[in-house]
ZAMARGU-4260 file (C-alpha; in steps of 0.2 Angstrom, whole numbers, plus 5000, padded with zeros to 4 digits):
<rodrens>
0) 5602/5923/5832 | 5609/5916/5816 | 5606/5899/5809 | 5620/5886/5812 | 5624/5887/5793
5) 5629/5905/5796 | 5642/5901/5808 | 5650/5885/5802 | 5661/5880/5788 | 5652/5871/5773
10) 5651/5853/5771 | 5664/5845/5761 | 5660/5832/5747 | 5672/5818/5743 | 5672/5799/5739
15) 5681/5797/5755 | 5674/5804/5772 | 5676/5822/5775 | 5690/5829/5786 | 5683/5826/5803
20) 5697/5833/5814 | 5685/5843/5824 | 5667/5844/5828 | 5657/5857/5818 | 5644/5859/5832
25) 5647/5861/5850 | 5631/5870/5855 | 5612/5867/5852 | 5602/5879/5842 | 5593/5889/5856
30) 5579/5897/5847 | 5560/5893/5846 | 5551/5898/5830 | 5534/5907/5832 | 5525/5892/5826
35) 5534/5881/5839 | 5529/5894/5853 | 5511/5894/5847 | 5511/5875/5847 | 5517/5875/5865
40) 5504/5888/5870 | 5489/5879/5861 | 5492/5862/5869 | 5477/5862/5880 | 5478/5843/5884
45) 5496/5844/5890 | 5512/5849/5884 | 5521/5839/5870 | 5536/5829/5876 | 5548/5840/5865
50) 5547/5852/5880 | 5560/5841/5889 | 5573/5845/5876 | 5569/5863/5874 | 5569/5869/5892
55) 5582/5883/5890 | 5573/5890/5874 | 5556/5889/5884 | 5564/5899/5898 | 5572/5912/5886
60) 5555/5914/5876 | 5546/5916/5893 | 5533/5902/5889 | 5521/5901/5903 | 5522/5885/5913
65) 5503/5884/5915 | 5493/5879/5899 | 5484/5893/5891 | 5466/5893/5891 | 5465/5879/5903
70) 5458/5885/5920 | 5467/5880/5936 | 5456/5878/5952 | 5460/5875/5970 | 5451/5868/5985
75) 5458/5871/6003 | 5454/5858/6016 | 5460/5845/6028 | 5469/5857/6040 | 5483/5850/6052
80) 5489/5856/6068 | 5508/5857/6071 | 5519/5864/6085 | 5530/5879/6081 | 5548/5881/6086
85) 5543/5890/6101 | 5534/5874/6107 | 5520/5886/6114 | 5510/5892/6099 | 5501/5879/6088
90) 5501/5882/6069 | 5489/5877/6055 | 5494/5868/6040 | 5482/5869/6025 | 5480/5855/6011
95) 5478/5864/5994 | 5471/5852/5981 | 5474/5859/5963 | 5467/5854/5946 | 5473/5860/5929
100) 5465/5851/5915 | 5469/5832/5917 | 5482/5835/5930 | 5478/5834/5949 | 5490/5837/5963
105) 5492/5843/5982 | 5502/5855/5991 | 5503/5859/6010 | 5505/5877/6015 | 5505/5887/6031
110) 5496/5903/6033 | 5513/5912/6032 | 5515/5905/6015 | 5499/5914/6009 | 5506/5930/6017
115) 5522/5928/6008 | 5513/5925/5991 | 5502/5940/5994 | 5518/5951/5998 | 5528/5945/5983
120) 5514/5948/5971 | 5511/5966/5977 | 5530/5969/5976 | 5531/5962/5958 | 5516/5973/5953
125) 5525/5989/5960 | 5541/5984/5951 | 5531/5982/5934 | 5523/5999/5936 | 5538/6009/5942
130) 5552/6002/5932 | 5551/6006/5914 | 5560/5990/5909 | 5557/5981/5892 | 5556/5964/5901
135) 5540/5970/5910 | 5531/5976/5895 | 5521/5960/5893 | 5516/5961/5912 | 5511/5979/5911
140) 5499/5975/5897 | 5491/5961/5908 | 5490/5974/5922 | 5481/5987/5911 | 5469/5973/5905
145) 5463/5969/5922 | 5446/5975/5926 | 5448/5974/5944 | 5462/5978/5957 | 5474/5964/5962
150) 5466/5952/5974 | 5472/5955/5991 | 5473/5942/6006 | 5468/5955/6018 | 5452/5961/6010
155) 5438/5965/6022 | 5424/5961/6010 | 5432/5943/6008 | 5433/5940/6026 | 5414/5945/6028
160) 5408/5934/6014 | 5417/5918/6020 | 5412/5907/6034 | 5429/5900/6038 | 5447/5903/6036
165) 5449/5888/6024 | 5435/5895/6013 | 5443/5912/6014 | 5460/5906/6008 | 5452/5895/5995
170) 5442/5910/5987 | 5458/5921/5988 | 5468/5908/5978 | 5455/5905/5965 | 5453/5924/5962
175) 5472/5925/5960 | 5472/5910/5948 | 5459/5918/5937 | 5471/5933/5935 | 5483/5931/5921
180) 5496/5942/5929 | 5495/5933/5946 | 5494/5915/5940 | 5510/5916/5929 | 5520/5925/5942
185) 5536/5916/5948 | 5531/5917/5967 | 5514/5909/5962 | 5521/5895/5952 | 5533/5891/5967
190) 5518/5892/5979 | 5509/5879/5967 | 5524/5869/5965 | 5523/5871/5946 | 5538/5870/5934
195) 5542/5868/5916 | 5539/5849/5916 | 5523/5849/5927 | 5511/5846/5913 | 5521/5836/5900
200) 5508/5823/5895 | 5521/5809/5892 | 5529/5811/5909 | 5513/5805/5917 | 5505/5813/5933
205) 5511/5830/5939 | 5520/5822/5953 | 5529/5831/5967 | 5540/5846/5964 | 5548/5860/5974
210) 5564/5869/5979 | 5577/5859/5989 | 5595/5860/5994 | 5605/5845/5987 | 5622/5839/5993
215) 5635/5834/5980 | 5643/5817/5979 | 5634/5801/5985 | 5638/5791/5969 | 5640/5773/5971
220) 5651/5770/5955 | 5669/5770/5958 | 5678/5786/5952 | 5663/5798/5953 | 5665/5805/5970
225) 5677/5818/5976 | 5695/5812/5980 | 5696/5809/5999 | 5678/5806/6004 | 5662/5813/5998
230) 5654/5814/6016 | 5668/5826/6021 | 5671/5835/6004 | 5654/5841/5998 | 5644/5857/5994
235) 5626/5862/5995 | 5616/5868/5979 | 5599/5876/5977 | 5589/5865/5965 | 5571/5862/5959
240) 5567/5843/5963 | 5554/5834/5951 | 5547/5817/5956 | 5537/5807/5943 | 5530/5790/5942
245) 5547/5781/5938 | 5561/5793/5941 | 5566/5809/5950 | 5577/5823/5944 | 5583/5840/5949
250) 5586/5855/5939 | 5593/5872/5939 | 5578/5884/5937 | 5588/5899/5933 | 5596/5891/5918
255) 5582/5879/5913 | 5593/5864/5913 | 5592/5846/5920 | 5606/5842/5932 | 5603/5824/5937
260) 5591/5810/5934 | 5588/5796/5946 | 5578/5781/5940 | 5568/5770/5951 | 5575/5752/5953
265) 5574/5738/5966 | 5587/5747/5977 | 5576/5763/5978 | 5574/5768/5996 | 5569/5785/6005
270) 5576/5788/6022 | 5573/5802/6034 | 5583/5809/6048 | 5601/5814/6053 | 5606/5796/6055
275) 5605/5793/6037 | 5609/5810/6030 | 5621/5818/6043 | 5610/5834/6042 | 5595/5842/6050
280) 5579/5839/6041 | 5588/5828/6028 | 5581/5815/6016 | 5591/5802/6008 | 5585/5795/5991
285) 5595/5779/5986 | 5595/5768/5970 | 5608/5757/5963 | 5620/5771/5957 | 5618/5785/5970
290) 5613/5790/5987 | 5606/5808/5985 | 5604/5819/6000 | 5592/5833/6000 | 5589/5846/6014
295) 5571/5852/6018 | 5566/5867/6028 | 5557/5858/6042 | 5555/5841/6050 | 5537/5841/6044
300) 5542/5845/6026 | 5556/5831/6026 | 5543/5818/6031 | 5530/5825/6019 | 5542/5824/6005
305) 5547/5806/6010 | 5529/5800/6011 | 5525/5808/5994 | 5540/5801/5985 | 5536/5784/5991
310) 5518/5785/5986 | 5523/5790/5969 | 5536/5777/5967 | 5526/5762/5974 | 5516/5759/5958
315) 5532/5758/5948 | 5535/5742/5939 | 5554/5745/5942 | 5554/5744/5961 | 5552/5725/5961
320) 5564/5712/5954 | 5555/5704/5940 | 5555/5687/5932 | 5572/5680/5928 | 5578/5693/5940
325) 5576/5706/5927 | 5572/5725/5927 | 5556/5724/5917 | 5541/5714/5919 | 5532/5704/5905
330) 5521/5715/5895 | 5505/5707/5890 | 5496/5710/5873 | 5512/5719/5866 | 5513/5722/5848
335) 5528/5713/5841 | 5535/5707/5824 | 5550/5696/5820 | 5563/5697/5806 | 5574/5684/5798
340) 5588/5693/5789 | 5592/5711/5788 | 5582/5716/5772 | 5564/5717/5780 | 5572/5723/5796
345) 5581/5738/5788 | 5566/5742/5777 | 5554/5743/5792 | 5566/5752/5803 | 5569/5765/5789
350) 5550/5768/5788 | 5549/5769/5807 | 5563/5782/5808 | 5553/5793/5796 | 5539/5793/5808
355) 5550/5800/5823 | 5543/5816/5830 | 5553/5818/5846 | 5568/5806/5849 | 5578/5792/5841
360) 5589/5782/5852 | 5602/5770/5844 | 5615/5759/5852 | 5626/5747/5842 | 5642/5737/5843
365) 5646/5745/5826 | 5637/5758/5816 | 5641/5763/5798 | 5633/5780/5794 | 5634/5776/5776
370) 5624/5760/5776 | 5608/5760/5765 | 5592/5754/5773 | 5582/5751/5757 | 5590/5743/5742
375) 5595/5744/5728 | 5599/5762/5731 | 5596/5774/5717 | 5599/5789/5728 | 5605/5793/5745
380) 5588/5796/5753 | 5588/5779/5762 | 5606/5780/5768 | 5606/5780/5787 | 5616/5796/5790
385) 5604/5805/5778 | 5589/5799/5787 | 5596/5804/5804 | 5601/5821/5797 | 5583/5824/5789
390) 5575/5820/5806 | 5587/5831/5816 | 5583/5845/5804 | 5565/5842/5809 | 5569/5845/5827
395) 5570/5826/5832 | 5584/5823/5845 | 5595/5809/5839 | 5605/5801/5853 | 5617/5787/5849
400) 5628/5776/5860 | 5643/5767/5852 | 5655/5755/5859 | 5672/5763/5860 | 5683/5749/5854
405) 5701/5745/5858 | 5708/5751/5842 | 5723/5739/5841 | 5711/5724/5843 | 5696/5730/5832
410) 5695/5740/5816 | 5677/5746/5817 | 5682/5764/5818 | 5669/5771/5830 | 5677/5788/5830
415) 5674/5790/5812 | 5655/5785/5815 | 5654/5798/5829 | 5662/5812/5820 | 5653/5809/5803
420) 5636/5809/5812 | 5639/5824/5824 | 5645/5835/5810 | 5628/5833/5802 | 5617/5843/5814
425) 5618/5848/5832 | 5602/5838/5836 | 5613/5822/5833 | 5622/5817/5849 | 5635/5803/5849
430) 5643/5796/5865 | 5656/5782/5865 | 5659/5771/5880 | 5669/5765/5889 | 5686/5774/5892
435) 5696/5758/5894 | 5709/5765/5906 | 5697/5776/5917 | 5684/5762/5918 | 5697/5748/5919
440) 5688/5739/5905 | 5699/5732/5892 | 5691/5715/5887 | 5672/5719/5887 | 5661/5727/5875
445) 5644/5735/5873 | 5637/5722/5861 | 5618/5726/5861 | 5609/5732/5845 | 5593/5743/5847
450) 5584/5757/5840 | 5570/5766/5850 | 5558/5779/5842 | 5549/5791/5852 | 5550/5778/5866
455) 5535/5770/5858 | 5542/5758/5845 | 5559/5749/5847 | 5569/5737/5837 | 5580/5724/5846
460) 5590/5710/5839 | 5607/5704/5832 | 5608/5716/5818 | 5620/5731/5819 | 5616/5746/5808
465) 5633/5742/5799 | 5641/5736/5783 | 5639/5718/5778 | 5623/5715/5788 | 5609/5717/5775
470) 5604/5701/5767 | 5588/5691/5762 | 5584/5673/5761 | 5593/5671/5744 | 5610/5674/5752
475) 5618/5680/5736 | 5637/5677/5734 | 5639/5689/5720 | 5634/5707/5716 | 5642/5715/5701
480) 5626/5724/5697 | 5628/5728/5678 | 5628/5710/5671 | 5617/5699/5681 | 5607/5684/5673
485) 5588/5685/5672 | 5586/5683/5691 | 5597/5697/5694 | 5595/5711/5708 | 5585/5721/5696
490) 5572/5708/5695 | 5564/5698/5709 | 5571/5681/5711 | 5557/5668/5710 | 5550/5664/5727
495) 5557/5648/5735 | 5574/5650/5727 | 5584/5650/5742 | 5601/5647/5733 | 5611/5660/5724
500) 5613/5651/5707 | 5616/5668/5698 | 5629/5669/5685 | 5639/5685/5688 | 5650/5691/5674
505) 5664/5703/5678 | 5666/5719/5667 | 5677/5716/5651 | 5694/5725/5651 | 5688/5735/5636
510) 5672/5741/5645 | 5678/5747/5662 | 5664/5749/5676 | 5658/5766/5673 | 5650/5767/5690
515) 5667/5767/5698 | 5671/5784/5691 | 5655/5792/5698 | 5653/5803/5713 | 5647/5792/5727
520) 5631/5802/5729 | 5627/5798/5711 | 5617/5782/5711 | 5607/5784/5696 | 5603/5767/5688
525) 5612/5758/5702 | 5608/5739/5703 | 5620/5734/5716 | 5614/5729/5733 | 5630/5730/5742
530) 5640/5746/5738 | 5658/5749/5743 | 5663/5742/5760 | 5646/5734/5761 | 5652/5720/5750
535) 5662/5710/5762 | 5670/5693/5766 | 5678/5696/5783 | 5686/5679/5784 | 5695/5682/5768
540) 5699/5700/5773 | 5693/5710/5788 | 5686/5728/5785 | 5699/5742/5784 | 5699/5760/5779
545) 5681/5763/5785 | 5683/5782/5783 | 5683/5778/5764 | 5666/5769/5764 | 5662/5769/5746
550) 5678/5760/5740 | 5677/5741/5739 | 5686/5731/5753 | 5688/5716/5742 | 5688/5712/5723
555) 5670/5708/5720 | 5675/5701/5703 | 5685/5687/5711 | 5680/5685/5729 | 5662/5680/5734
560) 5654/5689/5748 | 5649/5680/5764 | 5631/5680/5767 | 5624/5686/5783 | 5610/5678/5793
565) 5602/5687/5808 | 5586/5689/5817 | 5578/5704/5825 | 5562/5710/5832 | 5551/5726/5833
570) 5541/5729/5849 | 5528/5742/5854 | 5520/5751/5869 | 5526/5747/5886 | 5539/5734/5880
575) 5546/5748/5869 | 5547/5760/5884 | 5557/5746/5894 | 5570/5746/5879 | 5570/5765/5879
580) 5572/5765/5898 | 5587/5754/5897 | 5595/5766/5884 | 5591/5781/5895 | 5600/5772/5910
585) 5615/5769/5899 | 5615/5786/5892 | 5614/5795/5908 | 5626/5784/5916 | 5639/5788/5902
590) 5635/5806/5903 | 5640/5806/5922 | 5655/5795/5920 | 5664/5803/5906 | 5670/5821/5909
595) 5669/5826/5891 | 5650/5823/5891 | 5645/5833/5906 | 5642/5849/5897 | 5624/5854/5892
600) 5627/5849/5873 | 5624/5831/5879 | 5607/5831/5888 | 5600/5820/5902 | 5586/5809/5895
605) 5570/5806/5904 | 5559/5790/5902 | 5541/5792/5897 | 5527/5787/5909 | 5518/5770/5907
610) 5502/5780/5907 | 5503/5785/5889 | 5513/5769/5883 | 5498/5762/5874 | 5495/5777/5864
615) 5504/5772/5848 | 5506/5786/5835 | 5511/5772/5822 | 5514/5753/5822 | 5525/5742/5812
620) 5515/5734/5798 | 5512/5715/5802 | 5514/5716/5820 | 5504/5704/5831 | 5500/5703/5850
625) 5510/5693/5862 | 5518/5693/5879 | 5535/5702/5878 | 5548/5704/5892 | 5564/5714/5889
630) 5580/5706/5895 | 5598/5711/5897 | 5615/5708/5903 | 5623/5723/5911 | 5636/5726/5925
635) 5642/5741/5935 | 5654/5746/5922 | 5641/5746/5908 | 5625/5753/5915 | 5629/5756/5934
640) 5618/5740/5939 | 5619/5721/5938 | 5608/5709/5928 | 5610/5693/5919 | 5591/5689/5915
645) 5595/5683/5897 | 5605/5668/5903 | 5591/5664/5916 | 5578/5666/5902 | 5587/5654/5891
650) 5589/5641/5905 | 5571/5643/5909 | 5565/5640/5891 | 5576/5625/5889 | 5571/5617/5906
655) 5553/5620/5903 | 5552/5615/5885 | 5542/5599/5881 | 5546/5595/5863 | 5560/5604/5856
660) 5572/5619/5856 | 5580/5627/5841 | 5595/5637/5844 | 5603/5648/5830 | 5618/5657/5837
665) 5635/5665/5832 | 5643/5656/5846 | 5641/5640/5856 | 5652/5640/5871 | 5644/5633/5887
670) 5644/5618/5899 | 5651/5626/5915 | 5667/5619/5923 | 5669/5632/5937 | 5686/5637/5929
675) 5685/5643/5911 | 5667/5642/5907 | 5653/5647/5918 | 5636/5649/5909 | 5624/5634/5912
680) 5615/5634/5895 | 5624/5618/5889 | 5621/5610/5906 | 5602/5614/5904 | 5602/5605/5887
685) 5611/5590/5894 | 5599/5588/5908 | 5584/5591/5897 | 5590/5577/5885 | 5593/5565/5899
690) 5576/5568/5906 | 5568/5564/5890 | 5579/5549/5888 | 5574/5542/5905 | 5556/5546/5902
695) 5557/5538/5885 | 5549/5554/5877 | 5553/5561/5860 | 5563/5577/5862 | 5574/5586/5849
700) 5588/5599/5850 | 5593/5609/5834 | 5609/5619/5835 | 5614/5630/5820 | 5630/5640/5821
705) 5643/5647/5809 | 5655/5634/5801 | 5669/5645/5806 | 5671/5659/5818 | 5671/5677/5811
710) 5689/5681/5811 | 5701/5684/5796 | 5711/5669/5792 | 5715/5656/5779 | 5707/5640/5785
715) 5717/5629/5773 | 5732/5635/5783 | 5724/5632/5800 | 5714/5648/5801 | 5725/5658/5813
720) 5725/5658/5832 | 5709/5667/5834 | 5699/5655/5823 | 5707/5640/5832 | 5704/5647/5849
725) 5685/5649/5846 | 5684/5632/5838 | 5693/5625/5853 | 5679/5631/5865 | 5665/5627/5853
730) 5671/5609/5851 | 5674/5608/5870 | 5655/5612/5872 | 5649/5600/5859 | 5659/5585/5858
735) 5677/5586/5866 | 5682/5583/5884 | 5673/5578/5899 | 5662/5593/5900 | 5655/5592/5883
740) 5637/5589/5879 | 5640/5572/5870 | 5652/5566/5883 | 5639/5570/5897 | 5626/5561/5887
745) 5636/5545/5890 | 5621/5535/5896 | 5612/5539/5880 | 5626/5531/5870 | 5625/5531/5851
750) 5607/5537/5853 | 5612/5555/5855 | 5608/5557/5837 | 5590/5555/5841 | 5590/5570/5852
755) 5602/5583/5846 | 5610/5589/5829 | 5623/5602/5825 | 5623/5611/5809 | 5630/5625/5799
760) 5625/5634/5783 | 5633/5635/5766 | 5628/5640/5748 | 5635/5642/5731 | 5635/5652/5715
765) 5645/5657/5699 | 5657/5671/5699 | 5666/5676/5683 | 5661/5659/5675 | 5668/5650/5690
770) 5659/5640/5703 | 5661/5647/5720 | 5655/5642/5737 | 5655/5651/5754 | 5648/5648/5771
775) 5633/5658/5777 | 5638/5667/5792 | 5626/5664/5806 | 5625/5679/5817 | 5608/5676/5825
780) 5606/5675/5844 | 5589/5665/5844 | 5581/5651/5854 | 5564/5644/5849 | 5555/5632/5860
785) 5539/5621/5857 | 5532/5633/5844 | 5526/5644/5858 | 5540/5655/5863 | 5556/5662/5857
790) 5571/5673/5862 | 5579/5685/5850 | 5592/5698/5855 | 5611/5702/5854 | 5617/5689/5866
795) 5628/5675/5860 | 5629/5658/5869 | 5645/5661/5879 | 5651/5669/5895 | 5654/5686/5887
800) 5636/5688/5883 | 5627/5678/5897 | 5636/5681/5913 | 5631/5699/5914 | 5647/5706/5921
805) 5656/5706/5904 | 5648/5712/5888 | 5632/5722/5889 | 5617/5714/5879 | 5599/5716/5876
810) 5585/5703/5871 | 5567/5700/5871 | 5557/5685/5877 | 5541/5683/5867 | 5527/5671/5872
815) 5512/5668/5862 | 5496/5671/5871 | 5485/5665/5857 | 5484/5647/5850 | 5482/5640/5833
820) 5480/5621/5828 | 5496/5612/5823 | 5505/5596/5825 | 5519/5589/5836 | 5525/5572/5837
825) 5511/5566/5826 | 5498/5573/5838 | 5486/5588/5837 | 5495/5602/5845 | 5490/5620/5850
830) 5505/5631/5844 | 5508/5650/5846 | 5505/5659/5829 | 5520/5670/5830 | 5532/5657/5836
835) 5525/5644/5823 | 5527/5656/5809 | 5545/5660/5814 | 5550/5642/5816 | 5543/5638/5799
840) 5551/5653/5791 | 5568/5647/5797 | 5565/5628/5793 | 5558/5631/5776 | 5574/5640/5770
845) 5586/5629/5779 | 5579/5612/5772 | 5574/5619/5755 | 5555/5618/5758 | 5553/5636/5751
850) 5558/5629/5734 | 5551/5612/5736 | 5533/5611/5742 | 5534/5592/5744 | 5545/5594/5759
855) 5534/5594/5775 | 5540/5605/5790 | 5524/5605/5800 | 5529/5593/5813 | 5547/5598/5819
860) 5550/5582/5830 | 5543/5568/5819 | 5555/5555/5814 | 5552/5558/5796 | 5556/5577/5798
865) 5571/5575/5810 | 5580/5560/5801 | 5574/5561/5783 | 5572/5580/5780 | 5584/5589/5792
870) 5598/5577/5795 | 5597/5569/5778 | 5598/5586/5770 | 5613/5591/5780 | 5622/5575/5776
875) 5618/5576/5758 | 5623/5594/5756 | 5639/5591/5765 | 5644/5577/5754 | 5640/5586/5738
880) 5650/5602/5744 | 5665/5591/5748 | 5664/5582/5732 | 5663/5598/5721 | 5673/5611/5732
885) 5683/5601/5745 | 5676/5613/5758 | 5683/5616/5775 | 5681/5613/5789 | 5678/5594/5785
890) 5676/5578/5796 | 5690/5569/5787 | 5703/5582/5792 | 5709/5577/5809 | 5726/5586/5810
895) 5737/5599/5801 | 5745/5586/5790 | 5729/5580/5783 | 5723/5598/5782 | 5737/5602/5770
900) 5734/5586/5760 | 5716/5589/5759 | 5718/5608/5753 | 5730/5602/5739 | 5717/5590/5732
905) 5710/5593/5715 | 5692/5600/5715 | 5678/5594/5704 | 5673/5612/5701 | 5690/5616/5693
910) 5693/5599/5684 | 5675/5596/5677 | 5664/5612/5680 | 5649/5604/5670 | 5649/5588/5681
915) 5651/5599/5696 | 5635/5609/5691 | 5626/5593/5689 | 5631/5588/5706 | 5625/5604/5714
920) 5608/5602/5707 | 5605/5590/5721 | 5608/5602/5734 | 5593/5604/5745 | 5592/5620/5756
925) 5607/5627/5766 | 5610/5615/5780 | 5627/5605/5781 | 5632/5595/5796 | 5644/5603/5808
930) 5661/5593/5806 | 5663/5587/5824 | 5680/5578/5820 | 5688/5593/5811 | 5706/5595/5818
935) 5701/5583/5833 | 5720/5578/5835 | 5726/5595/5837 | 5727/5607/5852 | 5717/5622/5846
940) 5722/5633/5860 | 5733/5648/5855 | 5752/5645/5858 | 5758/5654/5874 | 5770/5664/5865
945) 5757/5672/5853 | 5747/5688/5857 | 5731/5677/5857 | 5740/5665/5869 | 5744/5679/5881
950) 5726/5685/5881 | 5715/5680/5896 | 5705/5664/5892 | 5689/5675/5896 | 5693/5684/5880
955) 5687/5669/5870 | 5674/5662/5881
</rodrens>
């Protein structure tokens, strides 16, 4: 068969995206190279996991299911008596225990099954000898190489030598299994219950296998069953059932393809009998998404299958509802690492992707194929699409799940992302979900961000692999590349300089930017960190024309970029397997639900076994051990099951915190009222502060959120309806109305400032000889408590992310298992090393300690730090920024009239730049107090007549 390059059109090159009107690939490459076949045959310790993705090729190449050079032995014992259908004669059932390398399993067979095996082997031998067909050439060679005749069940010599029928049958089977022709015969494999996936090491123990009839239908998800009723309108199909330690599946043996995968979950049950199956000798296997009915050949077989399936499943972690009512248990001593900002995260992710050998799973709210993972880029080697293409060409299966947006509401252009990636190689598969009309889902999104590599290492957090996300602790506002000052992107900025005080000059008109005329793939000598659409300020202008990724979205000589602050994690081993299992559940659910994904080009995915989870082929540098639990928000529309363990973990962490919580989040919408807002995170904060007040104990709450919501709009003119709607519910949570945190802290009175602080982040720079400032967009979804545990994920503090039945989300709860000496409230304290380091990394940048070693951040709850460092820095910085730039939002602006007046005031940065520069030297860190009184006299809810006003309230909360 020709290579794909022989049968497809060449790849086009353009500064814009190629014409993606149709997919270049619609079929996998079904051929195994001689080296790949040799690799499969020489694997004596078990088959590699890639077998899962090469089943049709393995069948076509006639690769033996049994491992070459590895003996297979049997022992026949433990006979059972059973009554035949005549109810007169009593039959014997033999237990056959088999061993093949490290794999052990048991089958039960009647004497007639031995007879049928003997007959089938004899018939096959006759066909090979008598029919001169090419497909029998290999087997003819095996027969000629036999030194003895084919072992026979009825040999008189055998019966004379053995003392019992069990020993007689055992010797007969072992003789057959020493014979190459016999042991690889199809009838022998079926007798032994051996299939293509029996000896894949990463799938765990061999498990239970065998031929069954399965009934169609039984799906518990609306729209997946036959019109009418699936209990009346159904069909029976012959399939090969495989049961492993955390899932079962059935496949078509004739075509070597997997037809369905059923994951074990807390709803998993096995029922036997006509009452549950409406069929004789039926077995009903249920989980949250399906009631699968199979038909066995006898009453005894149905009960044997039921018993064995339950025995295999009982050791699974996924049968029990775990802590926080989650799907995955806490994993002790799991290697993990945190990241603040995208630079380190992207770099480690790029290196991890390079290590992929089998699978790469990615799911994002938004994915930009053209994003660079290492910067500055001088070629396209570390561009995401090039990395994925490179791995796909090496045989790695790349599976990507993207949120399919409502195009009128969002401009993230997931269709461009899908077509760009799928046109690169047939090993790259991209699904989009949901279909809004079919799924009746218009408001909710797949919001999680994760990458899993070989189901061994996973990355989870708030960072999409998309434009605008890469940043570091310098939070630069400018990126002209060619004419930077001494601390430009081509040189490392001195450690501790957390501000962007770089003077960026625009190209002179007589010296046009030569890079602009280059081919986008030519990055020789490039010093820019953000290329094309990656340089962004989405409040000034949202992204457009993403199919032209290498063209700037805004004028970088006039408009500063908006820095992006985010947190993520890397996890290994069993915790990474949990992340991969979540992805597999979503992928298989999407494949079932959407008709366009039901063909074989989109494969069913299988979760690896926990047995091999601790065998790490590589680890992310700098990872440490801790207890890690994977959490999620999912619903029937998003994954086929329901869970809101992230909200429960947040509330647990707040309620059980003893000293402080630090929250850094893109949204802060909470305090349940039973009407518009339902999540209880704000309520937990109120209750915890009141408890501390009544007990007269020191307790601090740090809240850091973006100064403005991430919607395009001119805040000097009010910001637009979307910005105001989010501000309304944010202020409702913090300080306005009867349900707000400050209102409910009434008994604390003015002392609330001793317990809680609300802040945003801001920085400044110079662009084209002019002073500029911009807020730092906080996109993090993080909670840190007591220097001992933290939560990092994709979930915002709002109903959309926390309730579970809205947006889908993913997070990890990390608890330190070790302790290091620290200080808390002036007392010696045993902190967790990972959490302590994370908190200090966050605080040092925010309060300026990274550039001023005299600032002490060791004790986060001391009065000195809380009042004289944290709050004093936030107040000072806000005052200076107001004096120099007249920044918005601001506390003195209470209504639209004052907003207009304030916006028209002269700014010191314009009237006296030198004095402004002197003022800015006093800026300390990035913190500014969140303006709690901004537009406090206005109703910020969108007018009813606008499209935002007509939208359901749930859209904003």
